[in-house]
N, C-alpha and C positions, 0 to 999 in steps of 0.2 A: 447812932445805933450800930452795933457790930454786925459783921456778916452772919454770925451764928444767930443773932436776934432776928435779922431779916429773914433768914431761912426758916426760923421757928415760926415767925409771924405768917409767912407764906404757907407753911404747913398747916397752921391753924385755920387759915382761910379756906384752904382746899378741903380740910376735914369738915369745916362747918358747912360748905356747899354740899358735900357728900351726905352729911347728916340731914340737911334740908330735904334732899331728894328721897332719903329713906323715910323721914318722918312725915312727908306729905302723904296723906291718906286718900288715895284715889278711889278705893273700893267703898269706903264709908259703910262697911258691913255692920257696924254697931248701931246704925240708924234704922228706924222702921222704913219700909219701902217707899212710902209717900214722902217722907222727909228726905230720904236719899235722893229721890228723883228731883225734888225741889232744889236741893243743893247742887246737883249736877246742872240743872237749868241755869242757876245763878252763876256758876263757874263759867259755863260756856258763853253766856251772854256777856259776862265781864271781860273775858278774853277778847271776844269779837269787838266789843265797845272800845277797849283800850288800844286795839291795833290800828295803825294808820293804813294798813293794806289788808286785802282779803285773807282770811285765815283758813288754811286747808284742814282736811279731816285729821291728818296725822298730828297736827299741832293740838287740836281739840282733844284728841284721844289721850293726851298726856295728863289731862286733869280730871278724867272720869274713869270709872271701872271698866274692865274689858267687856262686861256684859251690857254696857250702856249702849242703847241704840241712838246714835247721834242724830240721825234723820228725824226720829220721833221727838227728840229733845228740841230740835230746831222748829218742828211743826208746832209744838206746845208753846214755845216762846213767841212765835209769830202770831199764834192765836191770841195770846195775851196782849200783843201789840196792836191787834185789830182796833182801828179807831184812833190810834195814836198817829202823830205826824211823821213817824219814822218806822222803819221795818228792817228785818234781816233779809238781805237779798243774796242770791247765789251769783257770784261773779268770779271770773278767772279761776275756776276750779276750787273756790272756797266760799266763805260767807263774809259779808261786810255790813256794818250799820249804814244805812242810807236814808236821807230825808225823802219823804214821798214827794213826787214831782208836783203835786197839787200845791205845795207850799213854797215852791221855788220863787214865785213872784213876791210873796211876803218876805222871804229872806233877803232878796235883793233890795226891796223897798226899805228894809230896816237899816241897811248899811252895816250890819254886823260883820265882823271879821270871820271869814269862813276858811276851810281848808282849801289851799290853792289847787286849782284844776289845770290840766294841760290847756294852755291858751292857744288853741288852734282855730283858724277861721274856717268858713264853710268850704273853701277850696281844699284846704288841708284835710278837712274831715272827709271829703269825697275821695281824695287820694288814699287816705287810710282805709276807707271802705273798699276801694278797688283793690288795694294790696291784700286786704282780708279775703276777697273773693278769688283772686287770681294767683295768689302766692304759690311758688316763688315767681316774682315778676320783675323785669328790668325797668329802669327809668325810661328807656326808649319806648318800651311797650306801654307804659303809663301815658307817655306823651301822645302816643297814637290813639289811645282810648279817649282822651279828652280833646283831641284835635288841636292841641297847643303844647308847647314844651313844658314839662315839669322840671323846674330848675334844680340844680345840684344843691342850692341853698335850702330849698324846701325839703329835700330829702335829708340834708344834714340836720335841719331843725327837728324833724320828726325822730331822727336817730338820737339826737341829744336829749329829747324828751323821753327816750326809752320806749317809744311806741312801736318802732320797727327796728329790725337789725338785719345784718347781711345774711343772705341765704347762699345756696350753692351757686357756682359760676354757671352762667347760661351756656348751652351748647351752640349758640349763634356765633357768627364771626366776631373775633375780638374777645370772646368769653367774658362779657361784662358781668358784674355782680348782680345778683337778684336780691330782692328784699322780701322779708316775711314779717308778720306782726309778732308782738310779744304779749305776755300776760298783762302788761300794763295797758295795752290797747284794749283788751277785754274789759279790764277794770274801768278805764276811762269812759267806755261806752255802755257800761252796765251789762255786758254779755257774760254768760257763764262759759260758753264755748262758741266756736265759729259757726256752729249750726244755728245760733241765735241771730245771725246777720239778717237784715231785712231782705225781702224778695228781690232778687236781682232784676227780674223782668220789669218790676215797677220802676227801678232806677233807669233802665234802658228806655222804657216808654216815656219817661220824663226828659230824655235827652242828656242825662248826666253821664251815662256810660255808653260806649259804642263797641260792643263785643265783636260785631260783624266786621268792623273796620280793622280791628286787630287781627282777626283771623285772615282777612283778605291780604293784609300787608305781609303776614308771615308766609302765606302761600306764595306770594310774589317773590319774597326773598328766597324761598326754597327753590323756586323755578329758576331764578337767576344763578343760584349755586350749581344746579344741575347743568345748566347751559355752559357755565364756565368749566365744569369738569369735562363736558363733552368736547369743548374746544381744545382742552389740554390733550 
């Protein structure tokens, strides 16, 4: 194929993509209101079902008319899914198809291949929850919370799984990196926002977190710094 043929072919592809965007009817103004609403419901559910990650509002808005109320569409879809083993759930600032937790045992018993989830153990899950509460937080502060060292390998594994990422440098001596959670963290735990995290007092009462120990250690460190400055 000659250069001019390739250029012509590329031009046709670009033109075709542009035509698809123009020809896609978001408004569906030719349909009666009831049928239009039903088609918008079908489109939104299809997009969410096909996506491997939560779908945000801006993405869904591309397939419906500007006067479409996406929240009401989601409510109607969820109403139709009532009694089904799956639902549309709000996670990580979007919506995702999720199997209802009541059927988790049946799915595991079947041995069917499922979408891989982040393979973290209970300790890693608690570290993630702690980062969610206290972010931005350093590895040293996490170690203090749990009364034992949180290893670099553990942090590296959570970063590799894209559940946490680096935050701003801490103002403490040495300016260590802090860590913050990502949208993938919200999705993995089924949270829509960080406000959905469980009650921190419950975790402290169970002995899983020790917020007072962290505060005491930070106060002690500040006192030592003040004493060093006074000596200088």
